[in-house]
VEXDREN-2710 file (C-alpha; in Angstrom, 1 decimal):
% VEXDREN-2710
k/r/px/py/pz
1/UNK/-96.0/132.7/-72.2
2/UNK/-98.6/131.0/-73.7
3/UNK/-98.4/127.6/-74.7
4/UNK/-100.8/128.0/-78.1
5/UNK/-98.8/127.2/-81.6
6/UNK/-98.3/130.1/-83.9
7/UNK/-100.2/130.3/-87.1
8/UNK/-98.4/130.2/-90.7
9/UNK/-98.5/132.9/-93.1
10/UNK/-99.9/131.9/-95.7
11/UNK/-99.1/134.5/-99.2
12/UNK/-101.8/133.5/-101.8
13/UNK/-100.7/135.1/-104.8
14/UNK/-103.4/135.8/-107.1
15/UNK/-104.6/137.9/-110.2
16/UNK/-106.3/141.1/-110.3
17/UNK/-109.2/139.1/-112.0
18/UNK/-108.9/137.2/-109.1
19/UNK/-108.9/139.0/-106.3
20/UNK/-112.5/139.5/-105.6
21/UNK/-112.9/135.4/-106.0
22/UNK/-109.9/135.0/-103.6
23/UNK/-111.1/137.3/-101.1
24/UNK/-114.8/135.9/-101.4
25/UNK/-113.4/132.6/-101.7
26/UNK/-111.1/132.9/-98.2
27/UNK/-114.5/135.1/-95.8
28/UNK/-117.1/131.7/-97.5
29/UNK/-114.3/129.5/-95.4
30/UNK/-114.8/131.2/-92.5
31/UNK/-111.7/133.3/-92.6
32/UNK/-111.8/136.8/-90.6
33/UNK/-111.2/139.8/-93.0
34/UNK/-108.9/141.7/-91.1
35/UNK/-107.7/144.0/-93.6
36/UNK/-107.3/145.9/-96.9
37/UNK/-104.6/148.3/-98.8
38/UNK/-102.4/149.0/-100.9
39/UNK/-98.8/149.7/-101.3
40/UNK/-97.0/151.5/-104.9
41/UNK/-95.0/148.8/-106.6
42/UNK/-93.1/150.6/-109.5
43/UNK/-94.1/153.2/-112.0
44/UNK/-97.6/151.1/-113.2
45/UNK/-98.2/149.3/-110.3
46/UNK/-100.1/149.2/-107.1
47/UNK/-99.9/146.0/-105.4
48/UNK/-103.1/144.8/-103.1
49/UNK/-103.0/142.5/-100.0
50/UNK/-106.2/141.5/-97.6
51/UNK/-106.0/140.1/-94.4
52/UNK/-107.5/137.2/-93.4
53/UNK/-107.3/135.1/-90.6
54/UNK/-108.8/131.3/-88.9
55/UNK/-107.9/129.6/-86.4
56/UNK/-105.4/127.7/-87.8
57/UNK/-103.4/129.9/-89.9
58/UNK/-103.3/133.8/-91.3
59/UNK/-103.1/134.1/-95.0
60/UNK/-101.9/137.1/-97.1
61/UNK/-104.0/137.5/-100.8
62/UNK/-101.3/139.5/-102.7
63/UNK/-101.6/141.0/-106.3
64/UNK/-99.9/143.4/-108.7
65/UNK/-102.3/145.6/-110.1
66/UNK/-101.1/147.0/-113.6
67/UNK/-104.7/148.4/-114.4
68/UNK/-105.2/149.6/-110.7
69/UNK/-108.4/148.4/-110.7
70/UNK/-110.7/144.7/-109.8
71/UNK/-113.3/144.0/-108.7
72/UNK/-114.9/145.4/-105.0
73/UNK/-115.5/143.0/-102.0
74/UNK/-118.2/145.4/-100.2
75/UNK/-121.3/143.6/-101.4
76/UNK/-120.0/140.5/-99.6
77/UNK/-117.3/141.3/-97.3
78/UNK/-118.2/145.3/-95.6
79/UNK/-116.3/145.8/-93.2
80/UNK/-113.4/146.4/-96.3
81/UNK/-115.8/149.1/-96.9
82/UNK/-113.4/152.1/-95.4
83/UNK/-109.9/150.3/-96.3
84/UNK/-110.7/150.1/-99.9
85/UNK/-112.1/153.4/-99.7
86/UNK/-108.5/154.5/-98.4
87/UNK/-105.9/152.2/-101.2
88/UNK/-108.7/154.4/-103.6
89/UNK/-107.9/157.6/-102.6
90/UNK/-103.8/156.8/-101.9
91/UNK/-103.2/154.8/-104.8
92/UNK/-105.9/155.8/-107.0
93/UNK/-106.9/151.9/-107.1
94/UNK/-110.6/151.8/-108.5
95/UNK/-112.8/148.9/-107.5
96/UNK/-115.0/148.2/-110.1
97/UNK/-119.2/148.0/-108.5
98/UNK/-117.5/149.8/-105.1
99/UNK/-120.2/153.5/-106.1
100/UNK/-120.4/155.9/-105.0
101/UNK/-117.4/155.6/-104.3
102/UNK/-116.7/158.7/-101.7
103/UNK/-113.7/159.7/-100.2
104/UNK/-111.9/159.2/-97.2
105/UNK/-108.8/160.7/-96.8
106/UNK/-109.6/163.6/-99.4
107/UNK/-110.9/166.2/-98.3
108/UNK/-111.0/169.2/-100.8
109/UNK/-114.0/167.7/-102.3
110/UNK/-118.0/169.3/-101.9
111/UNK/-119.7/168.0/-98.7
112/UNK/-122.2/166.2/-101.8
113/UNK/-118.9/163.9/-102.9
114/UNK/-118.7/162.0/-98.9
115/UNK/-122.3/162.5/-97.3
116/UNK/-125.4/160.7/-97.8
117/UNK/-128.2/162.1/-99.1
118/UNK/-131.5/162.0/-96.8
119/UNK/-134.7/163.4/-98.2
120/UNK/-137.7/164.3/-96.8
121/UNK/-140.2/166.5/-94.3
122/UNK/-138.5/168.2/-92.3
123/UNK/-134.8/166.6/-92.7
124/UNK/-131.4/169.0/-92.0
125/UNK/-127.9/168.4/-90.6
126/UNK/-126.2/169.1/-88.0
127/UNK/-122.5/169.5/-88.1
128/UNK/-119.6/168.7/-85.1
129/UNK/-116.7/169.5/-85.6
130/UNK/-114.1/169.3/-87.2
131/UNK/-112.5/171.9/-84.2
132/UNK/-113.9/170.7/-81.0
133/UNK/-114.3/172.5/-77.5
134/UNK/-112.2/169.6/-75.4
135/UNK/-109.0/168.4/-77.0
136/UNK/-109.7/165.7/-78.3
137/UNK/-108.0/165.6/-81.9
138/UNK/-109.7/166.5/-85.3
139/UNK/-113.2/164.5/-86.8
140/UNK/-115.8/165.9/-88.3
141/UNK/-119.9/164.3/-87.7
142/UNK/-122.9/165.1/-90.0
143/UNK/-125.8/164.0/-88.5
144/UNK/-128.8/164.4/-90.5
145/UNK/-132.4/164.3/-88.3
146/UNK/-135.5/165.5/-88.1
147/UNK/-136.2/167.4/-85.5
148/UNK/-133.7/165.1/-82.6
149/UNK/-133.7/161.6/-84.3
150/UNK/-130.7/161.0/-85.9
151/UNK/-131.4/159.4/-89.7
152/UNK/-127.3/159.0/-90.5
153/UNK/-123.8/159.9/-89.7
154/UNK/-121.7/160.8/-92.3
155/UNK/-117.7/160.9/-90.1
156/UNK/-115.0/162.1/-91.1
157/UNK/-111.6/161.8/-89.8
158/UNK/-108.0/161.5/-91.3
159/UNK/-107.6/165.8/-91.2
160/UNK/-103.3/164.8/-89.5
161/UNK/-103.4/162.6/-91.1
162/UNK/-99.6/161.8/-91.2
163/UNK/-98.2/159.6/-93.5
164/UNK/-96.1/157.3/-91.0
165/UNK/-95.9/153.6/-92.7
166/UNK/-94.5/156.1/-95.6
167/UNK/-92.2/157.5/-93.9
168/UNK/-91.2/154.1/-91.9
169/UNK/-90.5/152.7/-95.5
170/UNK/-86.7/152.1/-96.0
171/UNK/-85.7/152.9/-92.8
172/UNK/-83.8/149.4/-90.6
173/UNK/-86.8/147.3/-88.8
174/UNK/-85.0/148.1/-85.7
175/UNK/-85.8/151.4/-85.4
176/UNK/-89.4/151.5/-87.4
177/UNK/-90.9/150.6/-84.3
178/UNK/-90.9/154.6/-83.1
179/UNK/-93.4/155.2/-86.1
180/UNK/-95.9/153.0/-85.2
181/UNK/-95.9/153.5/-81.8
182/UNK/-96.5/157.6/-82.4
183/UNK/-99.9/156.8/-83.9
184/UNK/-100.7/156.7/-81.5
185/UNK/-99.9/157.7/-77.3
186/UNK/-103.7/155.4/-76.5
187/UNK/-102.3/152.3/-78.2
188/UNK/-98.0/153.1/-78.0
189/UNK/-97.8/149.4/-76.7
190/UNK/-100.7/147.4/-78.7
191/UNK/-98.9/148.8/-81.2
192/UNK/-95.7/148.6/-81.1
193/UNK/-95.8/145.2/-79.7
194/UNK/-98.1/144.4/-83.3
195/UNK/-95.2/145.4/-85.0
196/UNK/-92.7/144.1/-83.3
197/UNK/-94.2/140.6/-83.6
198/UNK/-94.7/141.4/-87.9
199/UNK/-90.9/142.3/-87.8
200/UNK/-90.3/139.0/-85.7
201/UNK/-92.1/136.6/-88.2
202/UNK/-90.4/137.5/-90.7
203/UNK/-87.4/137.6/-89.3
204/UNK/-87.9/133.8/-88.4
205/UNK/-88.4/134.3/-84.9
206/UNK/-90.2/133.9/-81.7
207/UNK/-89.9/134.9/-78.4
208/UNK/-88.4/134.2/-75.1
209/UNK/-90.8/133.6/-71.7
210/UNK/-89.5/136.6/-69.9
211/UNK/-90.0/138.5/-73.2
212/UNK/-93.0/137.8/-73.4
213/UNK/-93.9/138.7/-69.4
214/UNK/-92.6/142.1/-70.3
215/UNK/-94.8/142.4/-73.5
216/UNK/-98.0/140.8/-71.6
217/UNK/-97.0/143.3/-68.5
218/UNK/-97.3/146.4/-70.3
219/UNK/-100.0/145.6/-72.8
220/UNK/-102.3/145.1/-69.8
221/UNK/-100.5/148.3/-67.9
222/UNK/-101.9/150.0/-71.0
223/UNK/-105.4/147.9/-71.1
224/UNK/-105.7/149.1/-67.2
225/UNK/-105.5/152.6/-67.4
226/UNK/-107.3/153.3/-70.7
227/UNK/-110.7/151.2/-69.8
228/UNK/-110.9/153.2/-66.6
229/UNK/-110.6/156.3/-68.9
230/UNK/-113.2/154.8/-70.4
231/UNK/-115.4/154.2/-67.7
232/UNK/-115.2/157.8/-66.2
233/UNK/-115.7/159.6/-70.0
234/UNK/-119.0/157.8/-70.1
235/UNK/-120.4/158.6/-66.3
236/UNK/-119.1/162.3/-67.6
237/UNK/-121.6/161.8/-70.5
238/UNK/-124.3/161.9/-68.2
239/UNK/-123.4/164.2/-65.8
240/UNK/-122.6/161.6/-63.3
241/UNK/-120.0/163.4/-61.8
242/UNK/-119.0/161.1/-58.9
243/UNK/-118.5/158.3/-61.2
244/UNK/-116.3/160.8/-63.6
245/UNK/-114.3/161.5/-60.1
246/UNK/-114.0/158.1/-58.7
247/UNK/-111.9/156.9/-62.5
248/UNK/-110.5/159.5/-64.0
249/UNK/-108.6/159.2/-60.2
250/UNK/-107.9/155.3/-60.5
251/UNK/-107.0/156.6/-64.3
252/UNK/-104.1/158.9/-62.9
253/UNK/-103.4/156.5/-60.0
254/UNK/-103.0/153.8/-62.8
255/UNK/-100.7/156.3/-65.6
256/UNK/-98.9/157.3/-62.2
257/UNK/-97.6/153.8/-61.9
258/UNK/-97.1/153.2/-65.9
259/UNK/-94.1/156.0/-65.2
260/UNK/-92.6/153.8/-61.7
261/UNK/-92.8/151.0/-63.8
262/UNK/-91.3/151.7/-67.6
263/UNK/-90.4/155.3/-66.8
264/UNK/-93.3/157.2/-68.9
265/UNK/-96.9/157.1/-68.3
266/UNK/-98.3/156.6/-71.6
267/UNK/-95.6/153.6/-71.9
268/UNK/-93.3/155.5/-74.6
269/UNK/-90.0/153.5/-75.9
270/UNK/-91.1/150.0/-73.9
271/UNK/-91.5/147.8/-77.0
272/UNK/-88.1/146.8/-78.9
273/UNK/-88.6/144.3/-82.1
274/UNK/-87.0/140.7/-80.2
275/UNK/-85.2/142.0/-77.1
276/UNK/-86.5/143.5/-73.9
277/UNK/-84.6/145.0/-71.5
278/UNK/-87.3/146.2/-69.2
279/UNK/-85.8/144.9/-65.1
280/UNK/-87.9/144.0/-62.5
281/UNK/-86.5/143.0/-59.3
282/UNK/-88.6/141.7/-56.6
283/UNK/-89.0/145.1/-54.6
284/UNK/-90.2/146.7/-58.3
285/UNK/-92.7/143.6/-58.3
286/UNK/-94.1/143.6/-55.0
287/UNK/-94.7/147.9/-54.6
288/UNK/-96.1/147.6/-58.0
289/UNK/-98.3/144.0/-57.6
290/UNK/-99.9/146.2/-53.9
291/UNK/-100.1/149.4/-56.4
292/UNK/-103.0/146.6/-58.3
293/UNK/-104.7/145.6/-55.9
294/UNK/-105.2/148.3/-54.1
295/UNK/-106.4/149.6/-57.5
296/UNK/-108.5/147.0/-58.4
297/UNK/-110.2/147.0/-54.6
298/UNK/-111.1/150.5/-55.4
299/UNK/-112.8/149.9/-58.4
300/UNK/-114.5/147.3/-56.8
301/UNK/-116.5/149.6/-55.1
302/UNK/-116.5/152.6/-57.6
303/UNK/-118.1/150.0/-59.7
304/UNK/-120.8/148.9/-57.2
305/UNK/-122.5/152.8/-56.6
306/UNK/-122.2/152.7/-60.4
307/UNK/-124.4/149.4/-60.5
308/UNK/-126.9/150.6/-57.8
309/UNK/-127.0/154.4/-59.0
310/UNK/-130.8/154.4/-60.4
311/UNK/-130.6/157.1/-62.5
312/UNK/-127.4/156.5/-64.1
313/UNK/-128.5/153.1/-65.1
314/UNK/-131.8/153.5/-67.0
315/UNK/-129.1/156.5/-68.9
316/UNK/-127.4/153.5/-70.5
317/UNK/-129.8/151.0/-70.7
318/UNK/-131.1/150.8/-74.7
319/UNK/-129.1/153.4/-75.6
320/UNK/-127.0/153.2/-78.9
321/UNK/-127.4/149.2/-79.6
322/UNK/-125.3/147.6/-81.5
323/UNK/-126.9/144.0/-82.6
324/UNK/-124.4/140.9/-83.3
325/UNK/-125.4/140.2/-86.7
326/UNK/-124.2/144.4/-87.4
327/UNK/-121.2/143.7/-85.1
328/UNK/-120.0/141.6/-87.7
329/UNK/-120.9/142.2/-90.8
330/UNK/-119.7/145.6/-90.0
331/UNK/-116.3/143.5/-88.4
332/UNK/-116.2/145.2/-85.0
333/UNK/-114.0/144.2/-82.8
334/UNK/-113.1/144.4/-79.1
335/UNK/-115.8/145.3/-75.8
336/UNK/-117.5/146.8/-78.8
337/UNK/-118.1/143.4/-80.3
338/UNK/-118.6/141.2/-77.4
339/UNK/-121.0/144.3/-75.8
340/UNK/-123.0/142.8/-79.0
341/UNK/-121.9/138.4/-77.6
342/UNK/-119.0/137.9/-80.5
343/UNK/-117.1/135.8/-78.0
344/UNK/-113.6/137.3/-79.9
345/UNK/-110.6/138.4/-77.7
346/UNK/-107.2/137.7/-79.7
347/UNK/-105.7/137.9/-75.7
348/UNK/-106.5/133.7/-77.2
349/UNK/-104.7/133.3/-79.8
350/UNK/-101.8/134.6/-78.6
351/UNK/-98.7/132.4/-78.5
352/UNK/-96.6/135.3/-78.2
353/UNK/-97.5/136.3/-75.4
354/UNK/-98.2/135.0/-71.8
355/UNK/-101.9/134.9/-71.6
356/UNK/-102.6/130.8/-69.9
357/UNK/-105.9/129.8/-69.5
358/UNK/-107.1/132.6/-70.5
359/UNK/-110.7/132.6/-71.9
360/UNK/-113.0/136.2/-73.5
361/UNK/-115.6/137.3/-71.6
362/UNK/-119.0/138.4/-72.0
363/UNK/-121.2/141.7/-70.7
364/UNK/-124.2/139.3/-69.3
365/UNK/-127.0/139.5/-71.7
366/UNK/-125.4/141.2/-74.3
367/UNK/-127.0/143.4/-75.5
368/UNK/-124.9/145.4/-77.7
369/UNK/-126.0/149.3/-76.1
370/UNK/-124.3/151.7/-74.0
371/UNK/-124.8/149.7/-70.4
372/UNK/-123.0/146.0/-72.2
373/UNK/-120.1/148.5/-73.3
374/UNK/-119.7/149.8/-70.2
375/UNK/-119.9/145.8/-68.1
376/UNK/-117.8/144.7/-70.3
377/UNK/-114.9/146.4/-69.8
378/UNK/-115.0/146.6/-65.5
379/UNK/-115.6/142.7/-65.9
380/UNK/-111.8/142.6/-68.6
381/UNK/-111.0/145.3/-65.8
382/UNK/-111.0/142.1/-63.7
383/UNK/-109.4/140.0/-65.9
384/UNK/-106.9/142.8/-66.4
385/UNK/-105.6/142.6/-62.0
386/UNK/-106.0/138.8/-62.5
387/UNK/-103.3/138.7/-65.3
388/UNK/-101.0/141.6/-63.9
389/UNK/-100.9/140.4/-60.6
390/UNK/-100.0/136.8/-61.8
391/UNK/-97.0/138.4/-64.1
392/UNK/-96.1/140.7/-60.9
393/UNK/-95.9/137.0/-59.2
394/UNK/-91.7/137.3/-59.6
395/UNK/-89.3/139.3/-61.0
396/UNK/-89.0/140.0/-64.1
397/UNK/-85.4/140.0/-66.4
398/UNK/-84.6/141.0/-69.6
399/UNK/-85.8/139.2/-71.9
400/UNK/-84.3/138.0/-75.9
401/UNK/-85.7/136.0/-79.3
402/UNK/-84.5/133.5/-80.5
403/UNK/-84.5/131.2/-84.3
404/UNK/-87.3/128.8/-84.9
405/UNK/-88.3/129.4/-88.4
406/UNK/-87.3/130.6/-91.9
407/UNK/-86.6/134.4/-92.8
408/UNK/-89.7/135.1/-94.9
409/UNK/-90.0/138.2/-97.3
410/UNK/-93.8/139.1/-95.0
411/UNK/-94.9/139.0/-91.7
412/UNK/-97.4/139.6/-89.4
413/UNK/-98.4/140.5/-85.6
414/UNK/-102.1/140.7/-84.5
415/UNK/-102.7/142.1/-80.9
416/UNK/-105.9/143.1/-78.8
417/UNK/-106.0/146.7/-77.9
418/UNK/-107.9/148.2/-75.4
419/UNK/-110.0/148.7/-78.5
420/UNK/-110.1/145.6/-80.5
421/UNK/-108.0/143.6/-82.7
422/UNK/-104.8/145.6/-83.7
423/UNK/-103.2/144.0/-87.2
424/UNK/-99.3/145.2/-88.5
425/UNK/-98.4/143.4/-91.9
426/UNK/-95.3/144.8/-92.6
427/UNK/-92.6/144.4/-96.0
428/UNK/-89.2/143.8/-95.4
429/UNK/-86.4/144.3/-97.7
430/UNK/-82.9/142.9/-96.0
431/UNK/-83.3/144.3/-93.0
432/UNK/-85.3/147.1/-93.5
433/UNK/-88.6/147.9/-93.6
434/UNK/-90.4/148.3/-97.8
435/UNK/-93.7/148.7/-96.2
436/UNK/-95.9/148.8/-93.0
437/UNK/-99.6/149.1/-92.6
438/UNK/-101.0/149.5/-89.2
439/UNK/-105.1/148.3/-88.6
440/UNK/-106.2/149.4/-85.5
441/UNK/-109.2/148.1/-82.9
442/UNK/-110.0/152.4/-83.4
443/UNK/-109.8/152.2/-88.1
444/UNK/-112.0/149.0/-87.5
445/UNK/-114.7/150.3/-85.2
446/UNK/-115.1/154.2/-86.5
447/UNK/-117.6/152.4/-89.3
448/UNK/-119.7/150.0/-86.3
449/UNK/-120.2/154.2/-84.2
450/UNK/-122.0/155.7/-86.9
451/UNK/-124.2/152.5/-87.5
452/UNK/-124.8/152.4/-83.7
453/UNK/-125.4/156.3/-84.0
454/UNK/-128.5/156.1/-86.2
455/UNK/-132.0/155.6/-84.6
456/UNK/-130.8/157.6/-81.6
457/UNK/-131.5/161.3/-80.1
458/UNK/-129.0/163.8/-81.1
459/UNK/-128.1/164.6/-77.4
460/UNK/-127.2/160.9/-76.6
461/UNK/-124.5/160.8/-79.2
462/UNK/-121.8/162.2/-77.1
463/UNK/-122.7/159.4/-74.7
464/UNK/-122.6/156.9/-77.2
465/UNK/-119.1/158.4/-78.6
466/UNK/-117.3/158.1/-75.1
467/UNK/-119.1/154.2/-74.9
468/UNK/-117.0/153.6/-78.5
469/UNK/-114.1/155.6/-77.6
470/UNK/-112.5/154.6/-80.2
471/UNK/-108.7/157.2/-80.8
472/UNK/-108.5/159.7/-83.9
473/UNK/-105.1/159.5/-83.9
474/UNK/-105.2/155.8/-85.3
475/UNK/-107.2/157.1/-88.2
476/UNK/-104.2/160.3/-88.6
477/UNK/-101.1/158.0/-88.6
END
């Protein structure tokens, strides 16, 4: 278990008239914005929450808004744009100054209501989706172009929103983990661990060493198969079949290992609140460790081939650039942000997971293009293989939690997913869940993808999209 100290959660109630002042002040003090959301209060009240974090503490700014109207944050905190649009669509909150307030979840609006108008000689629009040729979820990409040059991209998701957060409310804390888990198959462990950590913070609990080891093992197994898939997808985006199939094969082997180790290819039903029953004896850890070492060697061979394939590298360099400044302004997270030069990884800040001496890495040059995002994943694969090798050096026993501090109404869990920082905030009413909000790495990065697409050629979008490789289901929660 990491020796890092857990950050205290500071809950700061403010009046609706002070909402913007408090949030902007937190950001001005160097605290990172990590999400904004609304929950229903009584018949006349909406309750707003904004989450910020610093190395010293986590801050949750809360207010009751009877008028359903507060000042916007988007001019000072652009990363809050989607959050405000979602709160507006779900709860009718008016964010004064956020103009135009384009719908995010509400699809019963005309095209002009949710797209940015573009005018000029020879401008036109190209619509892709929401139904796609593959097996991906529904998403509509509206390209505004001149010739083949993209001027602007409007992204519309949330076609299959399931209302999981609302459905979870009222259920016992222990069983509501299923709603977080099912938000997204590819991030099932991350979402479950974030939820479990939020509940445990609210209950005044901390995991023991074995529970920390178990969760970290599952998180890194999840990261490995996702990163292998993403490199395969990038190769497919440029038609490099050798790389596509090599990494697809490795991803399949990784998911078969998941099933042998944890009973499910996508690692479902492996995370509980306050405990873990997962066990691995000496023989099981030795087999898993050997398989992962073989995968690491196979990745090294395949990666060397990719590096020395000039035609592949020429297609990746300089495409879909997200600069460091834009990544910071838009609140990008995960490999996307690190490939742009932002050296932040929640694994280096996780006191309740097993990451001793972990340090974030960034791609050499950190140019923020497809090439850098590809290299970033390869570097992180090497990190994950090392962490897993250490975790599997000894058998795994069941894990539990122990009481460490007093109980509270709110709890926050923060976990680094394969796509970046995922945050879960829970509010409880005794042993039952009052409200849950899950803000995933994909949710944070979708606006950055749209921004990185502008200025590129239309045929380059599939490659840019694959280099972000964001989840649709995380938005459809």
